[in-house]
C-alpha positions in Angstrom: 169.0 -61.0 53.7 167.4 -58.9 56.5 167.5 -61.9 58.9 171.1 -62.6 58.0 172.1 -59.0 58.6 170.3 -59.2 62.0 172.0 -62.4 62.8 175.4 -60.9 62.0 174.7 -57.9 64.2 173.5 -60.1 67.1 176.4 -62.4 66.9 178.9 -59.6 67.3 179.7 -59.4 63.6 180.6 -63.1 63.3 179.1 -63.1 59.8 181.8 -61.1 58.0 180.8 -59.0 55.1 177.4 -58.0 56.5 176.4 -54.7 57.8 174.2 -54.7 60.8 172.4 -52.6 63.4 174.2 -49.9 65.3 173.3 -51.4 68.6 176.1 -53.3 70.4 175.9 -57.0 69.9 176.8 -59.7 72.4 180.0 -61.5 71.7 180.1 -65.2 71.6 182.0 -65.3 74.9 179.2 -63.3 76.6 176.6 -66.0 75.7 175.1 -67.4 79.0 176.5 -70.7 80.3 174.2 -73.7 80.5 173.4 -73.2 84.1 171.3 -70.1 83.3 168.9 -72.3 81.2 166.9 -74.3 83.7 164.2 -74.4 81.1 164.6 -74.1 77.3 164.1 -70.7 75.7 161.2 -70.1 73.3 163.8 -69.7 70.5 165.1 -73.2 71.2 161.5 -74.6 71.3 160.6 -73.1 67.9 163.7 -74.3 66.2 163.6 -77.9 67.5 159.8 -78.2 67.0 160.1 -77.1 63.4 163.0 -79.3 62.5 161.4 -82.4 64.2 158.0 -81.7 62.7 159.4 -81.5 59.2 161.4 -84.7 59.7 158.4 -86.6 61.1 156.0 -85.6 58.3 158.5 -87.0 55.7 159.7 -83.7 54.2 163.0 -83.8 52.3 165.9 -81.8 53.7 166.7 -79.0 54.1 164.1 -78.4 56.8 164.8 -74.7 56.9 164.9 -72.4 53.9 168.5 -72.0 52.9 170.2 -68.7 53.5 173.0 -67.8 51.2 176.0 -65.6 52.2 179.7 -65.5 51.3 179.1 -68.0 48.4 177.7 -70.6 50.8 174.2 -71.9 51.5 173.4 -72.4 55.2 170.6 -74.9 55.8 170.4 -75.5 59.6 171.6 -79.1 59.2 172.5 -80.4 62.7 174.8 -83.1 61.1 177.3 -80.3 60.2 177.5 -79.1 63.9 177.6 -82.7 65.2 180.7 -83.3 63.0 182.2 -79.9 63.8 181.8 -80.2 67.6 182.1 -83.9 68.0 178.8 -84.6 69.8 175.4 -85.9 68.7 172.2 -83.8 69.2 170.1 -86.1 67.0 168.7 -89.5 68.0 168.7 -92.7 66.0 165.6 -91.4 64.1 167.5 -88.2 63.1 165.3 -85.9 65.3 167.0 -83.2 67.3 166.8 -83.8 71.1 163.5 -82.8 72.5 163.5 -79.6 74.6 159.9 -80.3 75.7 161.0 -83.5 77.5 162.6 -82.1 80.7 164.7 -85.3 81.2 166.2 -85.1 77.7 166.8 -81.4 78.0 168.5 -81.8 81.4 170.7 -84.6 80.0 171.6 -82.3 77.0 172.7 -79.5 79.4 174.8 -81.9 81.5 177.0 -82.8 78.6 179.1 -79.7 77.8 180.0 -80.9 74.3 176.5 -81.8 73.4 175.2 -78.5 74.8 177.8 -76.6 72.7 176.8 -78.6 69.6 173.1 -77.8 70.2 173.8 -74.1 70.7 176.1 -73.9 67.6 173.2 -75.4 65.6 170.8 -72.8 67.0 173.0 -70.0 65.7 172.8 -71.2 62.1 171.4 -68.3 59.9 168.8 -70.6 58.4 167.5 -71.5 61.9 167.7 -67.9 63.0 165.8 -66.7 59.9 163.0 -69.3 60.4 162.6 -68.5 64.1 162.5 -64.8 63.3 159.8 -65.3 60.8 157.7 -67.2 63.3 158.1 -64.8 66.3 160.2 -61.7 66.3 160.1 -61.7 70.1 162.4 -64.7 69.9 164.9 -62.5 68.1 164.8 -60.0 71.0 165.4 -63.0 73.3 168.4 -63.9 71.1 169.8 -60.4 71.1 169.6 -60.2 74.9 171.5 -63.5 75.3 168.5 -65.4 76.5 167.9 -67.7 73.5 171.0 -69.8 73.1 173.7 -71.1 75.5 177.5 -71.4 75.4 179.5 -73.0 72.6 182.8 -72.8 74.5 183.1 -76.6 74.6 183.3 -76.6 70.8 186.4 -74.6 69.9 186.0 -75.6 66.2 182.8 -73.6 66.1 184.9 -70.4 66.8 187.5 -71.4 64.2 185.2 -71.8 61.2 185.7 -69.1 58.6 183.0 -66.5 58.3 180.1 -66.9 58.4 181.0 -69.1 61.4 177.5 -69.6 62.6 176.2 -71.8 59.8 176.5 -75.0 58.0 177.5 -75.2 54.3 175.3 -77.3 52.1 
């Protein structure tokens, strides 16, 4: 629950019903645009590496430990965000686009819908909780608006009832 409370605070209270830190949180509209990410953030790298490693080793989904809130279970499933935002961030093999391949990362950033889908997925509480357990410095990066990019090309992401940053299982 601690990671979910932190996610709620960091996302400007987007996860209704949670109490968070007293420090001001960035709003979704203040999230940096894609041009400010010439290279992927550490947060992005940890999330993508974990998801793709679990897929490639043959693990069964969900690949992130589920986080329950508001009678929902959030699992970090990119398919939910692909459907919500209308753009693919997974390849034919089901892996999330590689952020270590600079060409693939640059292509991802060039497509505003795909970029928004990717960044919506990164804000899933299950993804956030996993990354926070691996390296708390990545949560500082997240809080400072340096971990994820804009989701403005996915208006549906902002219309999802609370908690708006996750995928129901």
